[in-house]
C-alpha positions as CSV (number, residue, x, y, z in Angstrom):
1,M,19.3,-23.6,1.5
2,K,15.8,-25.3,1.4
3,F,14.4,-22.3,3.4
4,L,15.9,-19.9,0.8
5,S,14.5,-21.9,-2.1
6,Y,11.0,-22.0,-0.5
7,K,11.2,-18.3,0.3
8,K,12.0,-17.5,-3.4
9,L,9.2,-19.8,-4.6
10,F,6.8,-18.1,-2.2
11,M,7.8,-14.6,-3.3
12,S,7.5,-15.7,-7.0
13,L,4.0,-17.1,-6.4
14,F,3.0,-14.1,-4.4
15,G,4.2,-11.7,-7.2
16,F,2.2,-13.6,-9.8
17,V,-0.9,-13.7,-7.6
18,L,-0.6,-9.9,-7.1
19,T,-0.1,-9.4,-10.9
20,S,-3.1,-11.5,-11.7
21,F,-5.2,-9.6,-9.2
22,F,-4.1,-6.1,-10.5
23,L,-4.6,-7.1,-14.1
24,W,-8.1,-8.4,-13.3
25,E,-8.9,-5.1,-11.6
26,V,-7.6,-3.1,-14.6
27,F,-9.3,-5.0,-17.4
28,K,-12.5,-6.4,-15.9
29,N,-14.7,-3.6,-17.1
30,V,-12.8,-2.8,-20.3
31,D,-14.4,-3.3,-23.8
32,Y,-11.6,-5.2,-25.5
33,H,-12.7,-4.5,-29.0
34,Y,-12.8,-0.8,-28.4
35,L,-9.5,-1.0,-26.5
36,K,-7.8,-2.8,-29.5
37,S,-9.2,-0.3,-32.1
38,S,-8.1,2.6,-30.0
39,I,-4.6,1.3,-29.6
40,L,-4.3,0.7,-33.3
41,N,-5.4,4.3,-34.0
42,I,-2.7,5.9,-32.0
43,N,-0.7,8.6,-33.7
44,L,2.4,6.8,-34.9
45,L,4.6,9.9,-35.2
46,L,4.0,10.7,-31.5
47,F,4.5,7.0,-30.7
48,F,8.0,7.1,-32.2
49,I,8.8,10.4,-30.5
50,S,8.0,8.8,-27.2
51,I,10.5,6.0,-28.0
52,I,13.2,8.7,-28.6
53,F,12.4,10.2,-25.1
54,I,12.8,6.8,-23.4
55,F,16.0,6.2,-25.4
56,F,17.4,9.5,-23.9
57,A,16.2,8.5,-20.5
58,Y,18.2,5.3,-20.6
59,L,21.2,7.0,-22.2
60,I,21.4,9.6,-19.4
61,R,21.3,6.7,-16.8
62,I,24.1,4.9,-18.6
63,Y,26.1,8.2,-18.5
64,R,25.4,8.4,-14.8
65,W,26.6,4.8,-14.4
66,Q,29.7,5.6,-16.5
67,L,30.6,8.6,-14.2
68,M,30.2,6.3,-11.1
69,I,32.5,3.6,-12.3
70,N,35.1,5.9,-14.0
71,N,35.5,7.7,-10.6
72,K,37.5,4.6,-9.7
73,K,40.2,5.8,-12.2
74,H,38.8,3.6,-15.0
75,K,38.2,5.0,-18.5
76,F,35.3,3.0,-19.9
77,S,33.5,4.6,-22.9
78,L,29.7,5.3,-22.9
79,M,29.2,2.6,-25.6
80,Y,31.1,0.0,-23.5
81,C,29.0,0.8,-20.4
82,S,25.7,0.7,-22.3
83,G,25.7,-3.0,-23.2
84,P,26.0,-4.5,-19.7
85,F,23.8,-1.8,-18.1
86,M,20.9,-2.3,-20.5
87,A,21.3,-6.1,-20.4
88,C,20.6,-5.9,-16.7
89,Y,17.5,-3.7,-17.3
90,A,16.3,-6.4,-19.8
91,L,16.9,-9.2,-17.3
92,N,14.8,-7.3,-14.7
93,N,12.0,-7.1,-17.2
94,I,11.9,-10.9,-18.0
95,L,13.2,-12.6,-14.9
96,P,11.9,-12.6,-11.3
97,F,13.8,-11.5,-8.1
98,R,15.4,-8.5,-9.8
99,M,17.9,-10.8,-11.5
100,G,19.2,-7.9,-13.6
101,D,20.5,-6.2,-10.5
102,F,22.0,-9.4,-9.3
103,A,23.8,-9.9,-12.7
104,R,25.1,-6.3,-12.6
105,A,26.7,-6.9,-9.1
106,F,27.9,-10.5,-9.5
107,Y,28.5,-11.1,-13.2
108,F,29.0,-7.9,-15.2
109,N,31.2,-6.4,-12.4
110,N,34.1,-8.2,-14.0
111,N,33.6,-6.1,-17.1
112,F,34.5,-3.0,-15.1
113,N,37.2,-4.4,-12.9
114,L,35.0,-3.8,-9.8
115,T,34.1,-6.0,-6.8
116,S,30.6,-7.1,-6.3
117,G,30.5,-5.0,-3.1
118,E,31.5,-1.9,-5.0
119,V,28.8,-2.4,-7.7
120,T,26.2,-3.1,-5.0
121,G,27.2,0.1,-3.3
122,F,26.9,2.0,-6.6
123,M,23.5,0.5,-7.2
124,I,22.2,1.4,-3.7
125,I,23.3,5.0,-4.1
126,E,21.7,5.0,-7.6
127,K,18.4,3.7,-6.2
128,L,18.4,6.2,-3.3
129,I,18.9,9.1,-5.7
130,D,16.2,7.8,-8.0
131,F,13.8,7.4,-5.2
132,T,14.5,10.9,-3.8
133,V,14.0,12.5,-7.2
134,I,10.8,10.6,-7.9
135,I,9.2,11.6,-4.6
136,S,10.3,15.2,-5.3
137,L,8.7,15.1,-8.8
138,L,5.5,13.7,-7.3
139,L,5.4,16.5,-4.7
140,I,6.0,19.1,-7.5
141,S,3.3,17.5,-9.6
142,I,0.7,17.7,-6.8
143,L,1.6,21.3,-6.0
144,F,1.6,22.3,-9.7
145,F,-1.7,20.6,-10.5
146,K,-3.3,21.8,-7.3
147,V,-4.8,18.4,-6.5
148,S,-8.1,19.0,-4.7
149,N,-7.6,16.1,-2.2
150,N,-5.9,18.0,0.6
151,E,-5.3,14.8,2.6
152,T,-3.1,13.4,-0.2
153,L,-1.0,16.6,-0.1
154,I,-0.7,16.5,3.7
155,Y,0.3,12.8,3.7
156,L,2.9,13.4,1.0
157,L,4.4,16.4,2.8
158,I,4.6,14.4,6.1
159,F,6.3,11.6,4.1
160,T,8.7,14.1,2.5
161,F,9.8,15.5,5.9
162,L,10.0,12.1,7.6
163,F,11.8,10.2,4.9
164,V,13.1,12.2,1.8
165,I,14.7,15.1,3.7
166,P,16.5,12.8,6.2
167,L,17.5,10.5,3.3
168,S,19.0,13.5,1.4
169,F,20.8,14.5,4.6
170,V,22.3,11.0,4.9
171,V,23.5,11.1,1.3
172,F,25.1,14.5,1.7
173,S,26.5,14.1,5.2
174,D,29.3,11.7,6.2
175,R,28.5,12.0,9.9
176,A,24.9,11.0,9.4
177,L,25.8,7.7,7.6
178,I,28.5,7.0,10.3
179,S,25.8,7.5,13.0
180,I,23.4,5.2,11.2
181,N,26.1,2.6,10.8
182,K,26.8,2.6,14.6
183,I,23.1,2.4,15.5
184,T,22.4,-0.4,13.0
185,T,25.4,-2.5,13.9
186,Y,24.7,-2.1,17.6
187,F,21.1,-3.3,17.1
188,F,22.0,-6.3,15.0
189,S,24.8,-7.3,17.4
190,F,22.1,-8.5,19.8
191,F,21.1,-11.1,17.2
192,S,24.3,-12.0,15.3
193,I,27.8,-10.5,15.6
194,K,28.6,-11.9,12.1
195,I,25.6,-10.1,10.5
196,S,26.4,-6.9,12.5
197,N,30.0,-6.9,11.1
198,L,28.8,-7.5,7.6
199,I,26.4,-4.6,7.8
200,S,29.1,-2.4,9.2
201,I,31.6,-3.3,6.4
202,F,28.9,-2.7,3.8
203,L,27.8,0.7,5.2
204,N,31.4,1.8,5.5
205,Q,32.0,0.9,1.8
206,I,29.0,3.0,0.8
207,N,30.3,5.9,2.9
208,V,33.7,5.6,1.2
209,I,32.0,5.7,-2.2
210,L,30.0,8.8,-1.3
211,I,33.1,10.6,0.0
212,S,35.0,9.8,-3.2
213,F,32.0,11.2,-5.2
214,R,32.1,14.4,-3.2
215,K,35.9,14.8,-3.5
216,A,35.6,14.4,-7.3
217,K,32.8,17.0,-7.3
218,I,30.5,14.8,-9.4
219,F,27.9,14.0,-6.7
220,Y,25.6,16.9,-7.7
221,H,25.9,15.8,-11.3
222,F,24.2,12.6,-10.3
223,F,21.1,14.4,-9.0
224,L,21.0,16.6,-12.2
225,L,21.3,13.6,-14.5
226,T,18.7,11.8,-12.5
227,F,16.2,14.6,-12.8
228,L,16.9,14.8,-16.6
229,S,16.4,11.1,-17.1
230,W,13.1,10.9,-15.2
231,I,11.9,14.1,-16.9
232,C,12.6,12.3,-20.2
233,E,10.6,9.3,-19.0
234,G,7.8,11.5,-17.8
235,L,7.6,13.0,-21.3
236,V,6.9,9.5,-22.7
237,Y,3.7,9.6,-20.7
238,L,2.8,13.1,-21.9
239,V,3.5,12.3,-25.6
240,I,1.4,9.1,-25.5
241,A,-1.4,11.0,-23.8
242,Y,-1.5,13.3,-26.8
243,A,-1.0,10.3,-29.2
244,I,-4.2,8.5,-27.9
245,P,-5.5,11.4,-27.8
246,M,-7.0,11.7,-24.3
247,K,-10.2,13.7,-24.0
248,C,-9.4,14.6,-20.4
249,N,-6.4,16.8,-19.6
250,A,-3.3,15.2,-21.1
251,L,-1.2,16.9,-18.4
252,N,-2.7,14.4,-15.9
253,S,-0.2,11.9,-17.3
254,L,2.6,13.9,-15.7
255,L,0.9,13.6,-12.3
256,V,0.5,9.8,-12.5
257,F,4.0,9.2,-13.9
258,P,5.7,9.3,-10.5
259,I,3.0,7.1,-9.1
260,G,3.5,4.5,-11.8
261,T,7.3,4.6,-11.2
262,L,6.9,4.0,-7.5
263,S,4.5,1.1,-8.2
264,T,7.4,-0.9,-9.6
265,M,8.6,-1.3,-6.0
266,I,5.5,-3.6,-5.3
267,P,6.3,-7.3,-5.7
268,S,4.9,-8.6,-9.0
269,A,5.7,-10.7,-12.0
270,P,8.8,-9.7,-14.1
271,G,8.4,-6.4,-15.9
272,Y,6.1,-4.9,-13.2
273,I,3.1,-6.2,-15.1
274,G,-0.1,-5.6,-13.4
275,T,1.1,-3.3,-10.6
276,F,2.2,-0.7,-13.1
277,H,-1.0,-0.9,-15.1
278,Y,-3.2,-0.7,-12.0
279,S,-1.5,2.3,-10.5
280,I,-1.6,4.3,-13.8
281,S,-5.1,3.3,-14.8
282,K,-6.7,3.9,-11.4
283,S,-4.9,7.2,-10.8
284,L,-6.1,8.6,-14.2
285,Q,-9.6,7.5,-13.5
286,H,-9.4,9.3,-10.2
287,L,-8.5,12.4,-12.2
288,D,-11.7,12.0,-14.3
289,C,-10.2,10.2,-17.3
290,N,-12.4,7.4,-18.7
291,I,-11.4,3.8,-18.3
292,I,-10.4,3.3,-21.9
293,E,-8.1,6.3,-22.0
294,A,-6.5,5.3,-18.7
295,T,-6.0,1.7,-19.7
296,I,-4.5,2.6,-23.1
297,L,-2.0,5.0,-21.5
298,A,-1.0,2.3,-19.0
299,V,-0.6,-0.4,-21.6
300,V,1.2,1.6,-24.3
301,V,3.6,3.4,-21.9
302,H,4.5,0.1,-20.2
303,F,5.1,-1.5,-23.6
304,I,7.5,1.3,-24.7
305,I,9.5,1.2,-21.4
306,W,9.5,-2.6,-21.2
307,F,10.2,-3.4,-24.9
308,S,12.9,-0.7,-25.3
309,A,14.9,-2.1,-22.5
310,I,14.5,-5.7,-23.7
311,L,15.4,-4.7,-27.3
312,W,18.5,-2.8,-26.3
313,G,19.7,-5.4,-23.7
314,G,18.8,-8.2,-26.1
315,M,21.0,-6.8,-28.8
316,Y,23.9,-6.9,-26.3
317,F,23.3,-10.5,-25.4
318,I,23.2,-11.4,-29.2
319,S,26.5,-9.7,-29.6
320,I,28.0,-11.8,-26.8
321,V,26.7,-15.0,-28.4
322,K,28.2,-14.0,-31.8
323,N,31.5,-13.1,-30.3
324,N,31.6,-16.5,-28.4
325,F,30.7,-18.3,-31.6
326,K,33.5,-16.6,-33.5
327,S,36.1,-17.2,-30.9
328,K,35.2,-21.0,-30.8
329,S,35.3,-21.2,-34.6
């Protein structure tokens, strides 16, 4: 237990150190007065349109989550699913260690009559589909914008063939996941039979969930919904680029959008502060945008995504407190 507590403390400190470093790199050469005045002069109409797009991005993900859990013969409404789902997004944005994901698996699972293992399996499938789509969008963006750096394209193509295509094959093929299960459990059996058995049970459960999705003929819907949700989020970047407005090509925002999304995988402080700003700002500067434009886009887009999740999830938590207060009185 002490080891785990020290490990969590180390990871937390490591995340905050990385956040501090990236924030310093982003803002060290920025004129703060010019940055502030530029943010205050953003086109408010376009700013609120971007909020509508992020609302639809979240709504589509909630609908995808509803399809997943209702495949277990439940009949939960979209409104009912939205509260716990967005509450977990909010927790991920204000607490360390991805506590929102932990809450969805081990606290809110009771709201949907699901076991923690089932919810964890759903989330892993959800993350794999998200990751596959984001990498695909990044590849499409690089090809569409004809990025001059050929090495970047070559590395991405290699990564796609080595990881994304096999990952897609695993998701679509029962036999592939069964083979991976056998190889993984065999490897871990040399270290611990107990861990090997737990991994085997977990991978079998994921395979059962995937088979049920295919039988219900909703699996392809998940990919379509995922594409739509991330396209909506990408449009947030584009609309804010026009709201600034950027003197460089505003379409560059669509190229850096997948990069910013992938940066959230890097350990950092809650809410992906620092890592997100650094990846967006530096990528835009690499595409010949000036430092102020790049920094404004990073700050404003992060605020919209971050605050929208907290506001929506926070409203659900407030409703829980009110209901508890009424029941006690």
